[in-house]
N, CA, C and O atoms as a Maestro MAE file, in Angstrom:
{
 s_m_m2io_version
 :::
 2.0.0
}

f_m_ct {
 s_m_title
 :::
 protein
 m_atom[292] {
  # First column is atom index #
  i_m_mmod_type
  r_m_x_coord
  r_m_y_coord
  r_m_z_coord
  i_m_residue_number
  s_m_chain_name
  s_m_pdb_residue_name
  s_m_pdb_atom_name
  i_m_atomic_number
  :::
  1 25 24.857 -31.867 -13.129 1 A "MET " " N  " 7
  2 3 24.249 -32.325 -11.890 1 A "MET " " CA " 6
  3 2 23.914 -31.125 -11.006 1 A "MET " " C  " 6
  4 15 24.679 -30.163 -10.931 1 A "MET " " O  " 8
  5 25 22.783 -31.192 -10.350 2 A "ILE " " N  " 7
  6 3 22.333 -30.112 -9.484 2 A "ILE " " CA " 6
  7 2 22.786 -30.397 -8.057 2 A "ILE " " C  " 6
  8 15 22.572 -31.488 -7.529 2 A "ILE " " O  " 8
  9 25 23.408 -29.408 -7.448 3 A "THR " " N  " 7
  10 3 23.846 -29.567 -6.066 3 A "THR " " CA " 6
  11 2 22.690 -29.270 -5.130 3 A "THR " " C  " 6
  12 15 21.686 -28.684 -5.532 3 A "THR " " O  " 8
  13 25 22.840 -29.680 -3.877 4 A "ASN " " N  " 7
  14 3 21.779 -29.466 -2.893 4 A "ASN " " CA " 6
  15 2 21.442 -27.990 -2.713 4 A "ASN " " C  " 6
  16 15 20.269 -27.630 -2.617 4 A "ASN " " O  " 8
  17 25 22.459 -27.135 -2.667 5 A "TRP " " N  " 7
  18 3 22.162 -25.712 -2.450 5 A "TRP " " CA " 6
  19 2 21.409 -25.115 -3.630 5 A "TRP " " C  " 6
  20 15 20.611 -24.196 -3.450 5 A "TRP " " O  " 8
  21 25 21.654 -25.628 -4.846 6 A "GLU " " N  " 7
  22 3 20.937 -25.119 -6.010 6 A "GLU " " CA " 6
  23 2 19.451 -25.459 -5.945 6 A "GLU " " C  " 6
  24 15 18.618 -24.721 -6.470 6 A "GLU " " O  " 8
  25 25 19.123 -26.569 -5.306 7 A "LYS " " N  " 7
  26 3 17.721 -26.970 -5.165 7 A "LYS " " CA " 6
  27 2 16.955 -26.021 -4.259 7 A "LYS " " C  " 6
  28 15 15.729 -25.936 -4.337 7 A "LYS " " O  " 8
  29 25 17.682 -25.301 -3.392 8 A "ASP " " N  " 7
  30 3 17.046 -24.376 -2.459 8 A "ASP " " CA " 6
  31 2 16.680 -23.033 -3.088 8 A "ASP " " C  " 6
  32 15 15.945 -22.244 -2.496 8 A "ASP " " O  " 8
  33 25 17.194 -22.780 -4.285 9 A "ILE " " N  " 7
  34 3 16.898 -21.528 -4.969 9 A "ILE " " CA " 6
  35 2 15.578 -21.689 -5.714 9 A "ILE " " C  " 6
  36 15 15.436 -22.573 -6.559 9 A "ILE " " O  " 8
  37 25 14.628 -20.843 -5.400 10 A "THR " " N  " 7
  38 3 13.300 -20.966 -6.000 10 A "THR " " CA " 6
  39 2 13.313 -20.540 -7.471 10 A "THR " " C  " 6
  40 15 14.183 -19.777 -7.891 10 A "THR " " O  " 8
  41 25 12.358 -21.029 -8.243 11 A "PRO " " N  " 7
  42 3 12.248 -20.588 -9.638 11 A "PRO " " CA " 6
  43 2 12.108 -19.063 -9.755 11 A "PRO " " C  " 6
  44 15 12.630 -18.462 -10.694 11 A "PRO " " O  " 8
  45 25 11.414 -18.449 -8.817 12 A "LEU " " N  " 7
  46 3 11.243 -16.992 -8.875 12 A "LEU " " CA " 6
  47 2 12.569 -16.284 -8.658 12 A "LEU " " C  " 6
  48 15 12.852 -15.275 -9.305 12 A "LEU " " O  " 8
  49 25 13.390 -16.813 -7.741 13 A "ASP " " N  " 7
  50 3 14.723 -16.246 -7.530 13 A "ASP " " CA " 6
  51 2 15.590 -16.441 -8.766 13 A "ASP " " C  " 6
  52 15 16.380 -15.565 -9.120 13 A "ASP " " O  " 8
  53 25 15.444 -17.573 -9.414 14 A "ARG " " N  " 7
  54 3 16.214 -17.838 -10.635 14 A "ARG " " CA " 6
  55 2 15.822 -16.855 -11.739 14 A "ARG " " C  " 6
  56 15 16.687 -16.330 -12.440 14 A "ARG " " O  " 8
  57 25 14.532 -16.608 -11.890 15 A "ILE " " N  " 7
  58 3 14.060 -15.652 -12.895 15 A "ILE " " CA " 6
  59 2 14.610 -14.265 -12.585 15 A "ILE " " C  " 6
  60 15 15.135 -13.588 -13.469 15 A "ILE " " O  " 8
  61 25 14.490 -13.848 -11.339 16 A "SER " " N  " 7
  62 3 14.989 -12.525 -10.942 16 A "SER " " CA " 6
  63 2 16.481 -12.397 -11.207 16 A "SER " " C  " 6
  64 15 16.939 -11.366 -11.699 16 A "SER " " O  " 8
  65 25 17.241 -13.439 -10.884 17 A "ALA " " N  " 7
  66 3 18.691 -13.410 -11.106 17 A "ALA " " CA " 6
  67 2 19.015 -13.318 -12.591 17 A "ALA " " C  " 6
  68 15 19.884 -12.543 -12.991 17 A "ALA " " O  " 8
  69 25 18.324 -14.102 -13.405 18 A "LEU " " N  " 7
  70 3 18.549 -14.051 -14.847 18 A "LEU " " CA " 6
  71 2 18.193 -12.679 -15.413 18 A "LEU " " C  " 6
  72 15 18.888 -12.167 -16.289 18 A "LEU " " O  " 8
  73 25 17.128 -12.096 -14.920 19 A "MET " " N  " 7
  74 3 16.746 -10.764 -15.364 19 A "MET " " CA " 6
  75 2 17.824 -9.750 -14.993 19 A "MET " " C  " 6
  76 15 18.183 -8.893 -15.800 19 A "MET " " O  " 8
  77 25 18.333 -9.850 -13.778 20 A "GLU " " N  " 7
  78 3 19.361 -8.916 -13.323 20 A "GLU " " CA " 6
  79 2 20.649 -9.086 -14.136 20 A "GLU " " C  " 6
  80 15 21.253 -8.100 -14.558 20 A "GLU " " O  " 8
  81 25 21.061 -10.316 -14.351 21 A "ILE " " N  " 7
  82 3 22.277 -10.591 -15.123 21 A "ILE " " CA " 6
  83 2 22.165 -10.009 -16.536 21 A "ILE " " C  " 6
  84 15 23.135 -9.485 -17.085 21 A "ILE " " O  " 8
  85 25 20.975 -10.111 -17.104 22 A "GLN " " N  " 7
  86 3 20.762 -9.652 -18.479 22 A "GLN " " CA " 6
  87 2 20.275 -8.203 -18.555 22 A "GLN " " C  " 6
  88 15 20.007 -7.691 -19.642 22 A "GLN " " O  " 8
  89 25 20.163 -7.549 -17.399 23 A "SER " " N  " 7
  90 3 19.674 -6.164 -17.327 23 A "SER " " CA " 6
  91 2 18.308 -6.010 -17.989 23 A "SER " " C  " 6
  92 15 18.063 -5.071 -18.745 23 A "SER " " O  " 8
  93 25 17.428 -6.961 -17.681 24 A "ILE " " N  " 7
  94 3 16.071 -6.952 -18.221 24 A "ILE " " CA " 6
  95 2 15.109 -6.524 -17.115 24 A "ILE " " C  " 6
  96 15 15.112 -7.094 -16.024 24 A "ILE " " O  " 8
  97 25 14.297 -5.529 -17.404 25 A "THR " " N  " 7
  98 3 13.313 -5.063 -16.432 25 A "THR " " CA " 6
  99 2 12.038 -5.892 -16.544 25 A "THR " " C  " 6
  100 15 11.862 -6.664 -17.487 25 A "THR " " O  " 8
  101 25 11.166 -5.720 -15.575 26 A "GLN " " N  " 7
  102 3 9.865 -6.385 -15.640 26 A "GLN " " CA " 6
  103 2 9.108 -5.939 -16.881 26 A "GLN " " C  " 6
  104 15 8.427 -6.739 -17.521 26 A "GLN " " O  " 8
  105 25 9.228 -4.671 -17.215 27 A "SER " " N  " 7
  106 3 8.555 -4.154 -18.413 27 A "SER " " CA " 6
  107 2 9.116 -4.799 -19.673 27 A "SER " " C  " 6
  108 15 8.364 -5.148 -20.583 27 A "SER " " O  " 8
  109 25 10.451 -4.959 -19.726 28 A "ASP " " N  " 7
  110 3 11.075 -5.611 -20.879 28 A "ASP " " CA " 6
  111 2 10.571 -7.044 -21.032 28 A "ASP " " C  " 6
  112 15 10.214 -7.476 -22.128 28 A "ASP " " O  " 8
  113 25 10.547 -7.771 -19.920 29 A "LEU " " N  " 7
  114 3 10.098 -9.161 -19.956 29 A "LEU " " CA " 6
  115 2 8.629 -9.241 -20.351 29 A "LEU " " C  " 6
  116 15 8.234 -10.109 -21.129 29 A "LEU " " O  " 8
  117 25 7.833 -8.340 -19.816 30 A "ALA " " N  " 7
  118 3 6.406 -8.310 -20.160 30 A "ALA " " CA " 6
  119 2 6.209 -8.094 -21.659 30 A "ALA " " C  " 6
  120 15 5.359 -8.737 -22.275 30 A "ALA " " O  " 8
  121 25 6.987 -7.200 -22.239 31 A "LYS " " N  " 7
  122 3 6.881 -6.949 -23.684 31 A "LYS " " CA " 6
  123 2 7.252 -8.188 -24.476 31 A "LYS " " C  " 6
  124 15 6.590 -8.524 -25.458 31 A "LYS " " O  " 8
  125 25 8.310 -8.870 -24.053 32 A "ARG " " N  " 7
  126 3 8.735 -10.083 -24.758 32 A "ARG " " CA " 6
  127 2 7.659 -11.173 -24.709 32 A "ARG " " C  " 6
  128 15 7.490 -11.943 -25.654 32 A "ARG " " O  " 8
  129 25 6.939 -11.220 -23.588 33 A "LEU " " N  " 7
  130 3 5.901 -12.246 -23.408 33 A "LEU " " CA " 6
  131 2 4.519 -11.789 -23.860 33 A "LEU " " C  " 6
  132 15 3.573 -12.576 -23.902 33 A "LEU " " O  " 8
  133 25 4.417 -10.510 -24.196 34 A "LYS " " N  " 7
  134 3 3.133 -9.917 -24.586 34 A "LYS " " CA " 6
  135 2 2.097 -10.059 -23.471 34 A "LYS " " C  " 6
  136 15 0.954 -10.456 -23.696 34 A "LYS " " O  " 8
  137 25 2.544 -9.720 -22.261 35 A "VAL " " N  " 7
  138 3 1.671 -9.685 -21.087 35 A "VAL " " CA " 6
  139 2 1.898 -8.341 -20.399 35 A "VAL " " C  " 6
  140 15 2.780 -7.578 -20.792 35 A "VAL " " O  " 8
  141 25 1.107 -8.060 -19.382 36 A "SER " " N  " 7
  142 3 1.274 -6.792 -18.669 36 A "SER " " CA " 6
  143 2 2.455 -6.865 -17.706 36 A "SER " " C  " 6
  144 15 2.837 -7.943 -17.250 36 A "SER " " O  " 8
  145 25 3.024 -5.706 -17.408 37 A "ARG " " N  " 7
  146 3 4.086 -5.638 -16.415 37 A "ARG " " CA " 6
  147 2 3.551 -6.089 -15.070 37 A "ARG " " C  " 6
  148 15 4.277 -6.700 -14.286 37 A "ARG " " O  " 8
  149 25 2.298 -5.796 -14.796 38 A "GLN " " N  " 7
  150 3 1.685 -6.202 -13.535 38 A "GLN " " CA " 6
  151 2 1.645 -7.720 -13.404 38 A "GLN " " C  " 6
  152 15 1.844 -8.254 -12.313 38 A "GLN " " O  " 8
  153 25 1.393 -8.407 -14.493 39 A "PHE " " N  " 7
  154 3 1.387 -9.870 -14.478 39 A "PHE " " CA " 6
  155 2 2.767 -10.393 -14.070 39 A "PHE " " C  " 6
  156 15 2.871 -11.289 -13.232 39 A "PHE " " O  " 8
  157 25 3.821 -9.836 -14.661 40 A "ILE " " N  " 7
  158 3 5.187 -10.242 -14.309 40 A "ILE " " CA " 6
  159 2 5.462 -9.923 -12.850 40 A "ILE " " C  " 6
  160 15 6.033 -10.743 -12.131 40 A "ILE " " O  " 8
  161 25 5.063 -8.748 -12.411 41 A "SER " " N  " 7
  162 3 5.249 -8.352 -11.015 41 A "SER " " CA " 6
  163 2 4.538 -9.321 -10.080 41 A "SER " " C  " 6
  164 15 5.099 -9.743 -9.069 41 A "SER " " O  " 8
  165 25 3.311 -9.669 -10.418 42 A "ASP " " N  " 7
  166 3 2.540 -10.596 -9.582 42 A "ASP " " CA " 6
  167 2 3.201 -11.975 -9.516 42 A "ASP " " C  " 6
  168 15 3.210 -12.604 -8.458 42 A "ASP " " O  " 8
  169 25 3.748 -12.442 -10.624 43 A "ILE " " N  " 7
  170 3 4.457 -13.725 -10.641 43 A "ILE " " CA " 6
  171 2 5.673 -13.649 -9.717 43 A "ILE " " C  " 6
  172 15 5.855 -14.495 -8.842 43 A "ILE " " O  " 8
  173 25 6.509 -12.612 -9.927 44 A "LEU " " N  " 7
  174 3 7.761 -12.500 -9.185 44 A "LEU " " CA " 6
  175 2 7.547 -12.247 -7.687 44 A "LEU " " C  " 6
  176 15 8.406 -12.567 -6.866 44 A "LEU " " O  " 8
  177 25 6.398 -11.671 -7.348 45 A "ASN " " N  " 7
  178 3 6.096 -11.405 -5.941 45 A "ASN " " CA " 6
  179 2 5.239 -12.501 -5.302 45 A "ASN " " C  " 6
  180 15 4.812 -12.375 -4.155 45 A "ASN " " O  " 8
  181 25 4.995 -13.569 -6.053 46 A "GLY " " N  " 7
  182 3 4.251 -14.695 -5.515 46 A "GLY " " CA " 6
  183 2 2.753 -14.476 -5.391 46 A "GLY " " C  " 6
  184 15 2.065 -15.258 -4.735 46 A "GLY " " O  " 8
  185 25 2.240 -13.426 -6.012 47 A "LYS " " N  " 7
  186 3 0.800 -13.168 -5.965 47 A "LYS " " CA " 6
  187 2 0.038 -14.040 -6.952 47 A "LYS " " C  " 6
  188 15 -1.152 -14.305 -6.780 47 A "LYS " " O  " 8
  189 25 0.747 -14.484 -7.993 48 A "LYS " " N  " 7
  190 3 0.188 -15.424 -8.965 48 A "LYS " " CA " 6
  191 2 1.103 -16.637 -8.990 48 A "LYS " " C  " 6
  192 15 2.311 -16.519 -8.787 48 A "LYS " " O  " 8
  193 25 0.530 -17.783 -9.235 49 A "THR " " N  " 7
  194 3 1.303 -19.018 -9.288 49 A "THR " " CA " 6
  195 2 2.052 -19.103 -10.613 49 A "THR " " C  " 6
  196 15 1.499 -18.825 -11.676 49 A "THR " " O  " 8
  197 25 3.315 -19.491 -10.526 50 A "LEU " " N  " 7
  198 3 4.119 -19.692 -11.723 50 A "LEU " " CA " 6
  199 2 3.824 -21.084 -12.256 50 A "LEU " " C  " 6
  200 15 4.248 -22.085 -11.679 50 A "LEU " " O  " 8
  201 25 3.098 -21.136 -13.356 51 A "SER " " N  " 7
  202 3 2.796 -22.436 -13.960 51 A "SER " " CA " 6
  203 2 4.009 -22.915 -14.756 51 A "SER " " C  " 6
  204 15 4.896 -22.130 -15.091 51 A "SER " " O  " 8
  205 25 4.031 -24.177 -15.044 52 A "SER " " N  " 7
  206 3 5.100 -24.756 -15.850 52 A "SER " " CA " 6
  207 2 5.133 -24.103 -17.228 52 A "SER " " C  " 6
  208 15 6.206 -23.806 -17.754 52 A "SER " " O  " 8
  209 25 3.976 -23.885 -17.802 53 A "ALA " " N  " 7
  210 3 3.894 -23.275 -19.134 53 A "ALA " " CA " 6
  211 2 4.445 -21.847 -19.120 53 A "ALA " " C  " 6
  212 15 5.169 -21.452 -20.033 53 A "ALA " " O  " 8
  213 25 4.106 -21.083 -18.094 54 A "THR " " N  " 7
  214 3 4.619 -19.710 -17.988 54 A "THR " " CA " 6
  215 2 6.121 -19.722 -17.749 54 A "THR " " C  " 6
  216 15 6.844 -18.898 -18.310 54 A "THR " " O  " 8
  217 25 6.594 -20.639 -16.929 55 A "ALA " " N  " 7
  218 3 8.036 -20.753 -16.679 55 A "ALA " " CA " 6
  219 2 8.780 -21.043 -17.973 55 A "ALA " " C  " 6
  220 15 9.859 -20.500 -18.207 55 A "ALA " " O  " 8
  221 25 8.212 -21.891 -18.806 56 A "LYS " " N  " 7
  222 3 8.839 -22.222 -20.085 56 A "LYS " " CA " 6
  223 2 8.857 -21.016 -21.012 56 A "LYS " " C  " 6
  224 15 9.839 -20.791 -21.719 56 A "LYS " " O  " 8
  225 25 7.785 -20.243 -21.013 57 A "ARG " " N  " 7
  226 3 7.732 -19.031 -21.838 57 A "ARG " " CA " 6
  227 2 8.748 -18.006 -21.362 57 A "ARG " " C  " 6
  228 15 9.414 -17.358 -22.170 57 A "ARG " " O  " 8
  229 25 8.863 -17.861 -20.044 58 A "ILE " " N  " 7
  230 3 9.833 -16.916 -19.477 58 A "ILE " " CA " 6
  231 2 11.248 -17.371 -19.811 58 A "ILE " " C  " 6
  232 15 12.088 -16.558 -20.197 58 A "ILE " " O  " 8
  233 25 11.512 -18.651 -19.668 59 A "ALA " " N  " 7
  234 3 12.838 -19.178 -19.998 59 A "ALA " " CA " 6
  235 2 13.181 -18.868 -21.450 59 A "ALA " " C  " 6
  236 15 14.289 -18.422 -21.747 59 A "ALA " " O  " 8
  237 25 12.248 -19.100 -22.338 60 A "SER " " N  " 7
  238 3 12.467 -18.821 -23.754 60 A "SER " " CA " 6
  239 2 12.756 -17.330 -23.973 60 A "SER " " C  " 6
  240 15 13.659 -16.971 -24.728 60 A "SER " " O  " 8
  241 25 11.992 -16.480 -23.314 61 A "ALA " " N  " 7
  242 3 12.178 -15.033 -23.448 61 A "ALA " " CA " 6
  243 2 13.531 -14.583 -22.912 61 A "ALA " " C  " 6
  244 15 14.093 -13.591 -23.376 61 A "ALA " " O  " 8
  245 25 14.053 -15.324 -21.924 62 A "LEU " " N  " 7
  246 3 15.355 -14.988 -21.341 62 A "LEU " " CA " 6
  247 2 16.497 -15.726 -22.043 62 A "LEU " " C  " 6
  248 15 17.666 -15.530 -21.712 62 A "LEU " " O  " 8
  249 25 16.153 -16.566 -23.005 63 A "GLY " " N  " 7
  250 3 17.166 -17.266 -23.780 63 A "GLY " " CA " 6
  251 2 17.868 -18.393 -23.045 63 A "GLY " " C  " 6
  252 15 19.037 -18.682 -23.299 63 A "GLY " " O  " 8
  253 25 17.139 -19.033 -22.124 64 A "VAL " " N  " 7
  254 3 17.699 -20.159 -21.381 64 A "VAL " " CA " 6
  255 2 16.756 -21.349 -21.476 64 A "VAL " " C  " 6
  256 15 15.587 -21.208 -21.834 64 A "VAL " " O  " 8
  257 25 17.282 -22.521 -21.149 65 A "ARG " " N  " 7
  258 3 16.424 -23.704 -21.107 65 A "ARG " " CA " 6
  259 2 15.512 -23.608 -19.895 65 A "ARG " " C  " 6
  260 15 15.865 -22.983 -18.895 65 A "ARG " " O  " 8
  261 25 14.353 -24.220 -19.982 66 A "SER " " N  " 7
  262 3 13.411 -24.169 -18.859 66 A "SER " " CA " 6
  263 2 14.013 -24.786 -17.601 66 A "SER " " C  " 6
  264 15 13.636 -24.414 -16.490 66 A "SER " " O  " 8
  265 25 14.947 -25.727 -17.762 67 A "SER " " N  " 7
  266 3 15.578 -26.344 -16.595 67 A "SER " " CA " 6
  267 2 16.389 -25.326 -15.790 67 A "SER " " C  " 6
  268 15 16.629 -25.531 -14.600 67 A "SER " " O  " 8
  269 25 16.807 -24.244 -16.423 68 A "ALA " " N  " 7
  270 3 17.539 -23.204 -15.700 68 A "ALA " " CA " 6
  271 2 16.640 -22.506 -14.687 68 A "ALA " " C  " 6
  272 15 17.115 -21.943 -13.701 68 A "ALA " " O  " 8
  273 25 15.353 -22.552 -14.940 69 A "ILE " " N  " 7
  274 3 14.390 -21.939 -14.017 69 A "ILE " " CA " 6
  275 2 13.759 -22.987 -13.120 69 A "ILE " " C  " 6
  276 15 13.633 -22.784 -11.912 69 A "ILE " " O  " 8
  277 25 13.364 -24.098 -13.702 70 A "LEU " " N  " 7
  278 3 12.622 -25.122 -12.956 70 A "LEU " " CA " 6
  279 2 13.525 -26.119 -12.226 70 A "LEU " " C  " 6
  280 15 13.056 -26.935 -11.432 70 A "LEU " " O  " 8
  281 25 14.832 -26.038 -12.510 71 A "CYS " " N  " 7
  282 3 15.804 -26.889 -11.827 71 A "CYS " " CA " 6
  283 2 15.515 -28.372 -12.058 71 A "CYS " " C  " 6
  284 15 15.520 -29.176 -11.126 71 A "CYS " " O  " 8
  285 25 15.262 -28.712 -13.322 72 A "THR " " N  " 7
  286 3 15.018 -30.105 -13.681 72 A "THR " " CA " 6
  287 2 15.951 -30.477 -14.810 72 A "THR " " C  " 6
  288 15 15.770 -30.032 -15.943 72 A "THR " " O  " 8
  289 25 16.934 -31.277 -14.513 73 A "LEU " " N  " 7
  290 3 17.889 -31.724 -15.531 73 A "LEU " " CA " 6
  291 2 17.717 -33.189 -15.799 73 A "LEU " " C  " 6
  292 15 18.431 -33.754 -16.627 73 A "LEU " " O  " 8
  :::
 }
 m_bond[291] {
  # First column is bond index #
  i_m_from
  i_m_to
  i_m_order
  :::
  1 1 2 1
  2 2 3 1
  3 3 4 2
  4 3 5 1
  5 5 6 1
  6 6 7 1
  7 7 8 2
  8 7 9 1
  9 9 10 1
  10 10 11 1
  11 11 12 2
  12 11 13 1
  13 13 14 1
  14 14 15 1
  15 15 16 2
  16 15 17 1
  17 17 18 1
  18 18 19 1
  19 19 20 2
  20 19 21 1
  21 21 22 1
  22 22 23 1
  23 23 24 2
  24 23 25 1
  25 25 26 1
  26 26 27 1
  27 27 28 2
  28 27 29 1
  29 29 30 1
  30 30 31 1
  31 31 32 2
  32 31 33 1
  33 33 34 1
  34 34 35 1
  35 35 36 2
  36 35 37 1
  37 37 38 1
  38 38 39 1
  39 39 40 2
  40 39 41 1
  41 41 42 1
  42 42 43 1
  43 43 44 2
  44 43 45 1
  45 45 46 1
  46 46 47 1
  47 47 48 2
  48 47 49 1
  49 49 50 1
  50 50 51 1
  51 51 52 2
  52 51 53 1
  53 53 54 1
  54 54 55 1
  55 55 56 2
  56 55 57 1
  57 57 58 1
  58 58 59 1
  59 59 60 2
  60 59 61 1
  61 61 62 1
  62 62 63 1
  63 63 64 2
  64 63 65 1
  65 65 66 1
  66 66 67 1
  67 67 68 2
  68 67 69 1
  69 69 70 1
  70 70 71 1
  71 71 72 2
  72 71 73 1
  73 73 74 1
  74 74 75 1
  75 75 76 2
  76 75 77 1
  77 77 78 1
  78 78 79 1
  79 79 80 2
  80 79 81 1
  81 81 82 1
  82 82 83 1
  83 83 84 2
  84 83 85 1
  85 85 86 1
  86 86 87 1
  87 87 88 2
  88 87 89 1
  89 89 90 1
  90 90 91 1
  91 91 92 2
  92 91 93 1
  93 93 94 1
  94 94 95 1
  95 95 96 2
  96 95 97 1
  97 97 98 1
  98 98 99 1
  99 99 100 2
  100 99 101 1
  101 101 102 1
  102 102 103 1
  103 103 104 2
  104 103 105 1
  105 105 106 1
  106 106 107 1
  107 107 108 2
  108 107 109 1
  109 109 110 1
  110 110 111 1
  111 111 112 2
  112 111 113 1
  113 113 114 1
  114 114 115 1
  115 115 116 2
  116 115 117 1
  117 117 118 1
  118 118 119 1
  119 119 120 2
  120 119 121 1
  121 121 122 1
  122 122 123 1
  123 123 124 2
  124 123 125 1
  125 125 126 1
  126 126 127 1
  127 127 128 2
  128 127 129 1
  129 129 130 1
  130 130 131 1
  131 131 132 2
  132 131 133 1
  133 133 134 1
  134 134 135 1
  135 135 136 2
  136 135 137 1
  137 137 138 1
  138 138 139 1
  139 139 140 2
  140 139 141 1
  141 141 142 1
  142 142 143 1
  143 143 144 2
  144 143 145 1
  145 145 146 1
  146 146 147 1
  147 147 148 2
  148 147 149 1
  149 149 150 1
  150 150 151 1
  151 151 152 2
  152 151 153 1
  153 153 154 1
  154 154 155 1
  155 155 156 2
  156 155 157 1
  157 157 158 1
  158 158 159 1
  159 159 160 2
  160 159 161 1
  161 161 162 1
  162 162 163 1
  163 163 164 2
  164 163 165 1
  165 165 166 1
  166 166 167 1
  167 167 168 2
  168 167 169 1
  169 169 170 1
  170 170 171 1
  171 171 172 2
  172 171 173 1
  173 173 174 1
  174 174 175 1
  175 175 176 2
  176 175 177 1
  177 177 178 1
  178 178 179 1
  179 179 180 2
  180 179 181 1
  181 181 182 1
  182 182 183 1
  183 183 184 2
  184 183 185 1
  185 185 186 1
  186 186 187 1
  187 187 188 2
  188 187 189 1
  189 189 190 1
  190 190 191 1
  191 191 192 2
  192 191 193 1
  193 193 194 1
  194 194 195 1
  195 195 196 2
  196 195 197 1
  197 197 198 1
  198 198 199 1
  199 199 200 2
  200 199 201 1
  201 201 202 1
  202 202 203 1
  203 203 204 2
  204 203 205 1
  205 205 206 1
  206 206 207 1
  207 207 208 2
  208 207 209 1
  209 209 210 1
  210 210 211 1
  211 211 212 2
  212 211 213 1
  213 213 214 1
  214 214 215 1
  215 215 216 2
  216 215 217 1
  217 217 218 1
  218 218 219 1
  219 219 220 2
  220 219 221 1
  221 221 222 1
  222 222 223 1
  223 223 224 2
  224 223 225 1
  225 225 226 1
  226 226 227 1
  227 227 228 2
  228 227 229 1
  229 229 230 1
  230 230 231 1
  231 231 232 2
  232 231 233 1
  233 233 234 1
  234 234 235 1
  235 235 236 2
  236 235 237 1
  237 237 238 1
  238 238 239 1
  239 239 240 2
  240 239 241 1
  241 241 242 1
  242 242 243 1
  243 243 244 2
  244 243 245 1
  245 245 246 1
  246 246 247 1
  247 247 248 2
  248 247 249 1
  249 249 250 1
  250 250 251 1
  251 251 252 2
  252 251 253 1
  253 253 254 1
  254 254 255 1
  255 255 256 2
  256 255 257 1
  257 257 258 1
  258 258 259 1
  259 259 260 2
  260 259 261 1
  261 261 262 1
  262 262 263 1
  263 263 264 2
  264 263 265 1
  265 265 266 1
  266 266 267 1
  267 267 268 2
  268 267 269 1
  269 269 270 1
  270 270 271 1
  271 271 272 2
  272 271 273 1
  273 273 274 1
  274 274 275 1
  275 275 276 2
  276 275 277 1
  277 277 278 1
  278 278 279 1
  279 279 280 2
  280 279 281 1
  281 281 282 1
  282 282 283 1
  283 283 284 2
  284 283 285 1
  285 285 286 1
  286 286 287 1
  287 287 288 2
  288 287 289 1
  289 289 290 1
  290 290 291 1
  291 291 292 2
  :::
 }
}
């Protein structure tokens, strides 16, 4: 079950936290997704919209379920 405070954490914050926990850089994530580091930077900085499909790809690259990012259980 998701608590109220967990709902306040944005998907971008969740991605950043997972990256930090796993010691994964933007460059590392970009390589795993076969995209540019700039694309990852733009996503994490809110310059590009995080689509559901991209969130699922990022979750897979980080080895977590998409619900860990999208907060949908």
